[in-house]
C-alpha positions in Angstrom: 6.8 62.1 55.1 3.3 63.5 57.0 1.8 66.7 55.8 3.0 68.3 59.5 6.4 67.2 57.7 5.7 69.0 54.4 4.7 72.0 56.1 7.7 72.0 58.5 10.0 71.7 55.0 8.5 74.5 53.2 8.4 76.5 56.5 12.2 76.3 56.7 12.6 76.9 52.8 10.5 79.6 53.1 12.8 81.4 55.9 16.1 80.9 53.4 17.3 84.0 51.3 14.7 85.0 48.5 17.4 85.0 45.7 16.7 82.0 43.5 19.0 79.0 44.0 19.5 75.4 44.3 17.8 74.3 47.3 18.1 70.7 46.8 21.2 70.4 49.2 18.5 71.9 52.1 15.9 70.0 51.4 18.1 66.7 51.7 19.7 68.0 54.8 15.9 69.0 56.4 14.7 65.6 54.8 17.3 63.5 57.1 16.8 65.9 60.2 13.1 64.7 59.9 14.2 61.0 59.5 16.3 61.3 62.7 13.4 62.6 64.8 10.7 59.8 63.6 13.4 57.2 64.7 13.9 58.7 67.8 10.4 58.7 68.5 9.9 55.1 67.1 12.5 53.7 69.2 11.2 55.1 72.0 7.7 53.7 71.3 9.3 50.3 70.7 11.2 50.3 74.1 7.6 50.6 75.7 6.2 47.8 73.6 8.9 45.4 74.8 8.5 46.5 78.2 6.1 43.1 78.6 8.8 40.8 78.8 9.1 38.8 82.3 10.3 40.0 85.2 12.4 37.2 85.2 14.0 37.7 81.4 14.1 41.3 82.6 16.8 40.3 85.3 18.7 38.2 82.9 18.7 40.8 80.3 19.7 43.6 82.9 22.6 41.2 83.8 23.7 40.8 80.3 23.5 44.2 79.5 26.9 45.1 80.5 28.4 43.0 78.4 26.0 42.9 75.3 25.6 46.8 74.2 29.2 47.8 75.5 31.1 49.1 72.4 34.8 50.2 72.8 33.3 53.6 74.1 30.6 52.2 76.4 27.9 53.5 75.1 24.5 52.4 73.7 23.8 53.0 70.8 20.5 52.6 70.4 19.9 55.5 72.7 23.3 57.5 72.1 23.1 61.3 71.3 25.2 62.6 68.1 27.3 64.1 70.5 28.1 60.6 72.0 28.3 58.7 68.6 30.8 61.5 67.7 33.2 61.1 70.6 32.9 57.5 70.6 34.4 57.4 66.5 31.3 56.7 64.8 29.6 58.2 62.1 26.0 58.7 61.5 24.3 57.5 58.0 20.4 58.8 57.2 19.1 58.0 54.1 16.0 60.2 52.8 12.6 59.2 51.6 13.0 57.3 47.8 16.9 56.9 48.1 19.3 54.3 49.1 23.2 54.6 50.1 26.1 52.3 50.2 29.3 52.0 52.1 32.5 50.5 52.7 33.3 49.8 56.2 36.6 49.6 57.5 36.9 45.9 57.4 35.6 45.9 53.6 31.7 44.8 54.9 29.2 46.4 52.3 26.3 48.1 53.5 23.4 48.9 51.7 20.5 50.9 53.2 17.1 51.2 52.7 14.7 55.0 52.7 14.2 56.0 56.0 16.9 54.0 57.2 19.5 55.0 60.2 23.1 53.5 60.8 25.9 53.9 63.0 29.1 52.7 62.1 32.6 53.3 63.4 35.7 54.8 61.4 37.6 52.3 62.0 36.6 48.7 64.1 38.6 47.7 67.4 40.4 44.9 68.6 37.5 42.6 69.6 34.1 42.4 68.1 33.0 44.4 64.8 29.7 46.4 65.9 27.2 48.6 64.1 23.3 49.8 64.8 20.9 49.9 61.8 17.0 50.6 62.0 15.7 50.4 58.9 16.3 48.1 56.0 20.0 47.3 55.6 21.2 44.8 53.3 25.3 43.6 54.0 27.9 41.4 52.7 30.1 40.9 55.6 33.9 40.5 55.3 35.2 37.4 56.6 37.4 37.7 59.9 36.7 34.8 62.4 38.8 36.4 65.1 36.2 39.7 64.9 32.7 38.6 65.0 30.5 41.0 63.0 27.4 42.3 65.2 24.6 44.3 63.8 22.4 45.7 66.9 18.6 46.9 66.3 16.3 48.1 68.5 14.7 44.8 69.9 17.3 42.3 68.8 21.0 41.1 67.4 22.6 39.7 64.9 26.0 37.9 65.1 27.7 36.7 62.2 31.3 35.8 61.2 30.8 36.3 57.3 27.8 35.9 55.5 25.3 37.5 53.3 21.8 39.1 54.6 19.2 41.6 55.0 17.2 43.1 57.9 14.6 44.9 57.8 13.1 46.7 60.7 11.0 49.5 60.0 7.5 49.1 62.1 7.1 49.8 65.8 7.1 46.4 66.7 8.0 43.8 64.0 11.2 43.1 61.9 12.7 40.5 60.0 16.2 38.6 59.0 16.9 37.3 55.9 19.7 35.0 55.5 21.7 34.7 51.6 24.5 32.9 52.4 26.5 31.8 55.6 25.1 31.6 59.0 23.5 33.6 61.7 22.3 33.7 65.5 19.3 36.5 66.1 19.0 37.4 69.9 16.2 39.3 70.8 15.8 41.4 74.1 13.3 38.9 75.4 16.2 36.3 75.4 14.7 34.4 72.7 17.8 32.8 70.0 17.6 31.4 66.9 20.3 30.6 64.0 19.4 30.8 60.4 20.5 28.9 57.5 20.7 29.8 54.1 17.3 31.2 52.6 16.0 31.3 56.2 14.1 33.7 57.3 12.4 34.9 60.9 10.2 37.1 61.9 10.3 39.2 65.0 7.4 40.6 66.5 7.7 42.4 69.9 10.9 41.3 70.6 9.7 37.2 70.4 10.6 35.2 67.2 7.2 34.4 65.8 8.2 32.2 62.9 11.0 31.1 61.0 10.6 30.0 57.4 12.4 29.5 54.0 12.1 32.0 50.9 13.0 33.1 47.7 15.8 35.3 49.0 16.1 37.4 46.1 12.8 38.5 46.9 13.9 40.3 49.9 16.9 41.4 48.4 16.1 43.1 45.1 15.5 46.5 46.5 19.2 46.8 46.5 19.4 47.0 42.7 15.8 49.8 43.3 13.5 47.2 42.3 10.1 46.0 44.2 8.7 42.4 43.3 4.9 42.3 44.0 3.6 38.5 44.2 -0.3 38.9 44.9 0.1 41.5 48.0 -3.2 43.5 48.3 -2.9 46.7 47.1 -4.1 48.1 50.4 0.0 46.7 51.5 1.4 47.8 48.8 0.4 51.8 49.7 1.9 50.8 52.9 4.9 50.6 51.3 5.1 52.9 48.9 4.1 55.8 51.5 7.4 54.7 53.8 9.7 54.2 51.0 8.6 57.9 49.4 7.5 59.9 52.6 3.9 60.7 50.8 0.9 60.1 52.3 -1.2 57.3 49.8 -5.0 57.1 51.0 -6.5 54.1 48.9 -10.4 53.7 48.8 -11.9 50.0 50.8 -13.0 48.9 47.6 -9.3 48.9 46.1 -8.0 47.9 49.0 -8.0 43.8 48.7 -6.6 44.1 44.4 -4.0 42.1 44.3 -1.1 43.2 42.6 1.5 41.2 40.8 5.1 42.6 38.6 8.2 44.3 39.7 8.6 47.8 40.3 11.8 50.0 40.0 11.7 52.2 43.3 14.4 54.3 41.2 11.4 55.5 39.4 9.8 59.0 40.9 6.2 58.2 43.0 4.3 59.9 39.6 6.0 57.0 37.7 5.3 54.4 39.9 1.7 55.2 40.7 1.3 55.3 36.9 2.7 51.9 36.3 -0.1 50.5 38.9 -2.7 51.9 37.1 -2.0 50.2 34.2 -2.8 47.2 36.4 -5.4 48.4 38.8 -8.4 50.2 36.8 -8.1 53.6 39.1 -8.3 57.2 39.5 -4.9 59.6 41.5 -5.5 62.4 42.9 -2.6 64.1 44.6 -2.8 67.1 46.5 1.0 68.3 47.8 2.3 65.4 50.1 -1.3 63.7 49.7 -2.0 60.7 47.0 -5.9 59.2 46.7 -6.6 56.4 44.7 -10.3 55.7 43.7 -12.0 53.5 41.8 -12.8 54.3 38.5 -16.8 55.1 38.3 
């Protein structure tokens, strides 16, 4: 969380009853509200970014929207209000910073959601396709049902499957990725790109367009389900961004440390302090912390 988010959280907690009590549940609720607000703002910005698509493609997209975003209730999941989602029989899952959540959908599909993730899913799927919405990072083991295709709707693209195992990461304003572990999926974007993935394929999306398609070691992109983060020489500056997003802290890294390459695995089930201590054993540095602000400095 940013400093402003922490100020909001502290303000709300200070307004509570002065008697001592366990305020963990209150913190989680406030965290969830902050995440929901962030995701809504991010979704709006992403739609502005995607506005550069050609007019011709836009006309084709508008023509397709009548069926593309229609769910049994007739709402656009990416823009629906909480009331509309509830009325349509959908539930909302919000995952707080530093947490993970796992649910089983009504068809038996297993879904694991990473920190800062929002998922909309129906209490029970209808008679046609099985459709959910996800913004953030999710891992799915989709129950096979050839008569009812499974569709994951996200901001800027859809993933359509029959029965498969895959990972979706859609956490920035303009980039996303889909990694296929088993089976096959088709990714279609709001700019009318389509690409079919085979096992071990990873597709990168930028501004609603397919940017690359390559083979990867899927374990590197799915081990977060078990609370692990694999590092293969990523610059410390990139690792800091990922940790900031995951734990909800603001982490600054001195320029002199930013290009240091980091290897190994981190256990994200540990606290932020434990993770930073593990990194400090690899990278010689000093760590200063003031509230939600953490600063990494090179040792003199």
